[in-house]
C-alpha positions as CSV (number, residue, x, y, z in Angstrom):
1,M,14.4,-15.6,3.8
2,V,14.5,-13.0,1.1
3,L,11.8,-12.4,-1.5
4,K,13.1,-11.9,-5.0
5,R,11.4,-11.1,-8.2
6,G,11.1,-14.3,-10.3
7,R,11.4,-12.8,-13.8
8,K,11.6,-9.5,-15.5
9,G,9.4,-9.0,-18.5
10,E,10.8,-7.9,-21.8
11,L,8.4,-5.7,-23.8
12,G,9.3,-7.3,-27.1
13,I,8.3,-10.7,-25.8
14,E,5.5,-9.7,-23.5
15,I,3.6,-7.9,-26.2
16,L,3.4,-11.0,-28.5
17,P,0.3,-12.5,-26.7
18,L,-1.5,-9.2,-27.3
19,I,-1.5,-10.0,-31.1
20,E,-4.2,-12.6,-30.6
21,L,-6.4,-10.0,-29.0
22,A,-5.4,-7.2,-31.4
23,L,-6.0,-8.9,-34.7
24,A,-9.3,-10.1,-36.0
25,E,-9.7,-13.6,-37.5
26,P,-9.5,-13.5,-41.3
27,P,-12.9,-14.1,-43.1
28,D,-13.7,-17.6,-44.0
29,G,-12.1,-18.7,-47.3
30,R,-9.4,-15.9,-47.2
31,P,-5.8,-16.9,-46.6
32,A,-4.3,-15.3,-43.5
33,A,-1.7,-12.6,-44.1
34,L,1.8,-13.0,-42.6
35,L,2.0,-11.5,-39.1
36,R,4.9,-9.3,-40.0
37,D,2.8,-7.7,-42.8
38,R,0.0,-6.9,-40.3
39,H,2.2,-4.6,-38.2
40,P,0.2,-1.4,-38.9
41,E,-3.1,-3.1,-38.1
42,T,-1.7,-4.5,-34.9
43,I,-0.3,-1.1,-33.7
44,A,-3.6,0.6,-34.5
45,A,-5.6,-1.9,-32.5
46,I,-3.2,-1.8,-29.5
47,S,-3.1,2.0,-29.6
48,S,-6.8,2.3,-29.6
49,A,-7.2,-0.2,-26.7
50,L,-4.5,1.6,-24.7
51,R,-6.2,5.0,-25.3
52,E,-9.5,3.5,-24.1
53,S,-8.0,2.2,-20.9
54,L,-6.0,5.3,-20.1
55,D,-9.2,7.3,-20.4
56,N,-11.1,4.9,-18.1
57,I,-10.2,6.2,-14.6
58,S,-12.0,3.4,-12.8
59,R,-10.1,0.9,-14.7
60,L,-6.8,2.6,-13.9
61,H,-7.6,2.8,-10.2
62,G,-8.6,-0.9,-10.2
63,H,-5.3,-2.0,-11.7
64,Q,-3.3,0.4,-9.4
65,T,-5.1,-1.1,-6.4
66,Q,-4.0,-4.6,-7.5
67,Y,-0.4,-3.5,-7.9
68,A,-0.6,-1.8,-4.5
69,F,-1.8,-5.1,-2.9
70,E,1.0,-7.0,-4.5
71,A,3.5,-4.4,-3.2
72,V,2.1,-4.5,0.3
73,V,2.3,-8.3,0.4
74,V,5.9,-8.3,-0.8
75,A,6.8,-5.5,1.7
76,L,5.3,-7.4,4.6
77,G,7.6,-10.3,3.8
78,A,5.6,-13.1,5.4
79,I,5.0,-15.2,2.3
80,R,6.9,-17.6,0.1
81,L,5.2,-16.7,-3.2
82,I,2.8,-14.3,-4.8
83,K,1.9,-14.6,-8.5
84,T,-0.7,-13.1,-10.8
85,E,-3.3,-15.7,-11.3
86,D,-5.8,-14.2,-13.8
87,A,-3.4,-13.6,-16.7
88,G,-3.2,-15.7,-19.8
89,L,-5.5,-18.3,-21.3
90,Y,-6.8,-21.3,-19.6
91,Y,-9.1,-24.3,-20.5
92,F,-11.3,-26.1,-18.1
93,D,-13.8,-28.9,-17.7
94,D,-17.2,-27.0,-17.4
95,T,-19.1,-30.1,-16.1
96,Q,-19.6,-28.4,-12.8
97,G,-20.1,-24.8,-14.1
98,K,-18.0,-21.7,-14.7
99,L,-14.6,-21.1,-13.2
100,L,-13.2,-17.6,-12.5
101,P,-9.5,-17.1,-11.6
102,P,-8.9,-14.5,-8.8
103,D,-6.2,-11.9,-9.1
104,F,-3.4,-13.5,-7.1
105,R,-2.1,-16.8,-5.9
106,I,-0.2,-16.6,-2.6
107,V,1.7,-19.3,-0.8
108,L,2.3,-18.8,2.9
109,R,5.3,-19.9,4.8
110,D,3.4,-23.0,6.1
111,G,2.5,-24.0,2.5
112,T,-1.1,-22.8,2.7
113,V,-2.4,-21.6,-0.7
114,L,-4.5,-18.5,-0.9
115,L,-6.3,-17.2,-3.9
116,V,-7.1,-13.5,-3.5
117,E,-9.5,-11.3,-5.4
118,V,-8.6,-7.6,-5.0
119,K,-11.2,-4.8,-4.9
120,S,-11.0,-1.0,-4.5
121,V,-13.6,0.9,-2.5
122,K,-13.9,4.6,-3.2
123,P,-14.4,7.0,-0.3
124,G,-18.0,7.2,0.6
125,A,-18.9,3.8,-1.0
126,E,-18.2,1.8,2.2
127,T,-21.8,0.5,2.3
128,K,-22.1,-0.4,-1.4
129,V,-19.5,-3.1,-1.8
130,K,-20.9,-5.9,-3.8
131,V,-19.9,-9.0,-5.8
132,R,-22.1,-10.9,-8.2
133,A,-23.1,-14.2,-6.6
134,D,-22.3,-16.1,-9.8
135,D,-18.8,-14.6,-9.9
136,M,-18.1,-15.6,-6.3
137,A,-19.4,-19.1,-7.0
138,A,-17.1,-19.4,-10.0
139,A,-14.1,-18.1,-8.0
140,Q,-14.8,-20.6,-5.3
141,A,-15.0,-23.4,-7.8
142,Y,-11.6,-22.3,-9.2
143,A,-10.2,-22.3,-5.7
144,R,-11.5,-25.9,-5.0
145,M,-10.1,-27.2,-8.3
146,T,-6.7,-25.7,-7.7
147,H,-6.6,-26.6,-3.9
148,G,-6.5,-23.0,-2.6
149,R,-8.6,-20.9,-0.2
150,L,-10.5,-18.0,-1.7
151,L,-10.3,-14.6,0.1
152,Y,-11.3,-11.1,-0.9
153,A,-9.0,-8.2,-0.3
154,H,-10.5,-4.7,-0.2
155,Y,-8.7,-1.4,-0.1
156,W,-11.0,1.1,1.6
157,A,-9.5,4.3,0.2
158,G,-11.3,6.7,2.6
159,P,-9.6,5.3,5.8
160,N,-6.6,3.9,3.9
161,L,-7.3,0.4,5.2
162,W,-6.8,-3.1,3.8
163,T,-9.1,-6.0,4.8
164,L,-8.8,-9.6,3.8
165,V,-12.0,-11.7,4.3
166,D,-13.5,-15.1,3.7
167,P,-16.5,-15.2,1.3
168,S,-18.7,-16.2,4.3
169,R,-18.4,-12.6,5.6
170,F,-20.5,-11.4,2.7
171,D,-24.3,-11.1,3.2
172,E,-26.7,-12.6,0.6
173,A,-28.6,-10.0,-1.4
174,G,-30.4,-11.8,-4.2
175,P,-28.1,-12.1,-7.2
176,Q,-25.4,-10.3,-5.2
177,R,-23.2,-10.7,-2.2
178,R,-22.6,-7.5,-0.1
179,L,-19.9,-6.6,2.4
180,T,-19.9,-3.7,4.8
181,I,-16.7,-2.1,6.2
182,S,-17.7,-3.1,9.7
183,S,-18.1,-6.8,8.7
184,A,-14.8,-6.7,6.8
185,M,-13.0,-5.2,9.8
186,K,-14.4,-7.9,12.2
187,G,-13.4,-10.7,9.8
188,N,-10.1,-9.2,8.7
189,E,-7.3,-11.8,8.1
190,M,-4.5,-9.5,6.9
191,A,-2.5,-10.9,9.7
192,L,-2.0,-14.0,7.5
193,L,0.2,-11.8,5.3
194,G,2.2,-10.4,8.2
195,D,0.0,-7.3,8.8
196,A,-0.4,-5.7,12.3
197,Q,-1.3,-2.4,13.8
198,L,1.4,-0.2,15.4
199,A,0.9,2.3,18.2
200,G,3.3,4.6,20.1
201,K,3.4,7.6,22.4
202,P,3.1,11.0,20.6
203,P,4.6,13.2,19.6
204,L,7.2,12.0,17.1
205,T,9.5,15.0,16.5
206,I,11.9,15.9,13.7
207,S,14.3,18.6,14.7
208,V,16.5,20.8,12.5
209,L,19.5,22.0,14.6
210,F,21.2,25.3,13.9
211,D,24.6,26.8,14.9
212,P,23.6,30.2,16.4
213,A,27.3,31.4,16.2
214,E,27.0,31.2,12.4
215,E,23.7,33.2,12.1
216,E,24.0,36.6,10.4
217,P,21.8,39.1,8.6
218,S,21.1,38.4,5.0
219,T,22.9,40.9,2.7
220,G,22.0,39.5,-0.7
221,Q,20.5,41.7,-3.4
222,D,17.1,40.1,-2.9
223,A,17.3,40.0,0.9
224,Q,14.1,41.0,2.7
225,E,14.0,43.1,5.9
226,G,14.5,40.9,9.0
227,E,15.8,38.0,6.9
228,R,18.7,36.1,8.3
229,L,21.2,33.4,7.2
230,V,21.4,30.4,9.4
231,A,23.7,27.4,9.4
232,I,22.2,23.9,9.8
233,S,24.4,21.8,12.2
234,G,22.4,18.6,12.2
235,M,19.1,16.7,12.4
236,Q,17.6,14.9,15.3
237,L,14.7,12.5,15.8
238,S,12.9,12.1,19.2
239,N,9.9,10.4,20.6
240,A,7.9,12.0,23.4
241,G,10.8,14.3,24.1
242,E,13.5,11.6,24.2
243,V,16.2,11.7,21.5
244,I,16.5,8.6,19.3
245,T,20.1,7.5,18.7
246,E,19.9,3.9,17.7
247,P,20.0,3.5,13.9
248,L,17.3,0.9,13.7
249,E,14.9,3.1,15.7
250,Q,15.9,6.1,13.7
251,N,15.1,4.4,10.4
252,L,11.7,3.3,11.7
253,A,10.9,6.7,13.2
254,W,11.7,8.4,9.9
255,F,9.4,5.9,8.1
256,L,6.6,6.5,10.6
257,A,7.0,10.3,10.4
258,Q,6.6,10.1,6.6
259,Y,3.8,7.7,6.2
260,A,1.7,7.6,9.4
261,G,-0.4,10.6,8.3
262,W,0.0,12.4,11.7
263,A,-0.5,16.1,11.7
264,L,2.5,18.4,11.8
265,E,3.1,21.3,14.1
266,E,6.1,23.6,13.6
267,K,7.8,25.2,16.6
268,P,11.0,27.3,16.5
269,H,13.4,27.7,19.4
270,T,15.8,30.6,20.0
271,D,18.5,31.4,22.5
272,S,18.6,34.4,24.8
273,D,19.9,36.6,22.0
274,G,17.1,35.6,19.7
275,R,19.2,33.4,17.5
276,F,17.7,30.1,16.1
277,V,19.0,27.0,17.8
278,R,16.3,24.5,16.7
279,L,13.2,24.1,14.6
280,D,10.9,21.2,15.7
281,Y,8.3,19.5,13.6
282,H,6.0,17.7,16.1
283,L,3.9,14.9,14.6
284,A,0.8,13.7,16.4
285,P,-2.7,12.4,15.5
286,D,-5.0,15.2,14.2
287,V,-7.8,14.5,16.7
288,D,-10.1,16.4,19.1
289,E,-9.4,17.0,22.8
290,E,-11.4,14.0,23.9
291,A,-9.3,11.7,21.8
292,V,-6.1,13.4,23.0
293,A,-7.2,12.7,26.6
294,A,-7.9,9.1,25.7
295,Y,-4.4,8.7,24.2
296,R,-2.9,10.1,27.4
297,R,-4.8,7.6,29.5
298,Q,-3.9,4.6,27.4
299,G,-0.3,5.8,26.8
300,C,-0.3,5.4,23.0
301,A,-1.9,6.5,19.7
302,F,-2.1,4.5,16.5
303,F,0.3,5.0,13.7
304,G,-1.8,2.6,11.6
305,A,-1.5,-0.8,10.1
306,L,1.8,-1.8,8.4
307,S,-0.2,-2.3,5.2
308,S,-1.6,1.2,5.5
309,L,1.8,2.7,6.0
310,Y,3.3,1.0,3.0
311,T,0.2,1.8,0.9
312,R,0.6,5.5,1.6
313,R,4.2,5.2,0.5
314,F,3.1,3.4,-2.7
315,L,0.5,6.1,-3.5
316,M,2.8,9.0,-2.8
317,A,5.1,7.4,-5.4
318,T,2.4,6.8,-8.0
319,T,0.0,9.7,-7.7
320,T,0.0,13.4,-7.6
321,E,-1.2,15.5,-4.6
322,N,-4.5,15.8,-6.4
323,G,-4.8,12.0,-6.8
324,D,-4.0,11.8,-10.5
325,I,-2.2,8.7,-11.5
326,T,1.4,9.0,-12.7
327,A,2.1,5.2,-12.6
328,L,0.2,2.0,-12.0
329,R,3.0,0.2,-10.3
330,Q,6.1,0.8,-8.2
331,E,8.6,-2.0,-7.7
332,P,8.0,-3.4,-4.2
333,S,10.6,-3.3,-1.5
334,P,10.8,-7.0,-0.4
335,A,10.3,-7.6,3.3
336,L,10.9,-3.8,4.0
337,M,8.5,-3.9,7.0
338,T,10.3,-6.8,8.7
339,Q,13.6,-5.0,8.2
340,L,12.3,-1.9,9.8
341,L,10.5,-3.8,12.5
342,P,12.3,-7.2,13.2
343,D,10.7,-9.7,15.5
344,D,13.2,-9.0,18.3
345,Y,12.3,-5.3,18.4
346,W,10.4,-6.0,21.7
347,D,13.2,-8.0,23.3
348,P,13.2,-6.9,27.0
349,K,17.0,-6.5,26.8
350,Q,16.6,-3.7,24.3
351,D,16.0,-0.3,26.0
352,R,14.0,1.3,23.2
353,V,13.4,5.1,23.0
354,L,10.8,4.5,20.3
355,K,8.5,2.3,22.4
356,L,5.9,0.7,20.2
357,V,2.9,-1.5,20.8
358,K,2.0,-4.1,18.2
359,F,-1.6,-5.4,17.8
360,V,-2.2,-8.5,15.7
361,Q,-5.9,-9.0,14.8
362,A,-7.7,-12.4,14.6
363,P,-11.1,-12.6,12.9
364,A,-14.0,-12.1,15.3
């Protein structure tokens, strides 16, 4: 199964529905002007609204988080459909109260329909996550009417963690419903979307190989004292000191090296004549000695959840090092995580160098 984008928007067409929001209704008794004659008025209204949104950092982060969730779900590749649910007009019978469409409709491989509301949680705000009780009730009513199951996805920016929980995981707090990160982690159902935790034995090492026979003193005009020219002869990936040669494992190791967030330690190697033969970049969790000892006892350390790894990739592509937003969206890589880590990765017949442990969480 391959996930494909259903349609590509065309700006000239997609902007037409904005006209209704941009233009005010003509006063009673006055004839409406032709739309084509209201071009300057439309442009001014859209430009003003765009400026307001671009200056609203919270709004930008909220939309970026929604796009990140969409990209993660597509990359995990365990669904049949994901579609924006809260866009466009809708009309409803309000006999039983208000309805509120969540952000996304998701259809799982077994046909189960999920309706997911996505929230972003800033670092340090893990104990202040709340939803208005009326909004939750309206979203639940929408889910019942459309035969879906309502879930809340939270991106906890501090630990770079996604959780997906049922509304029952929220605590009642008067007119609000509140969720703590501990409750969200206990009730996490991201596994429905194909998510899992990966662990492996550190370190993961990227080695730059040199040809010592080609090394020579630098003689350029700007050469510094002691500076030397070296010739790179190749690259090498290894895990716990064992070289990785199988292409699938190499691709996966490179992905983990880039996005696991492990700390980097640089270590050069020279021959008996002092010439460079290798430069190692060792990657391992940045933890204290007690945690290192625990990793040694259990034989592995966590790379993180598949969703967290892909989110780091998404954020590196859409934000600066300082966290400033350069884009709200990056086109997802369909089923990338299943390509990097196929189901038969743990086949006993495969003698893997990159030995991984996969943890799939069920709600407590």
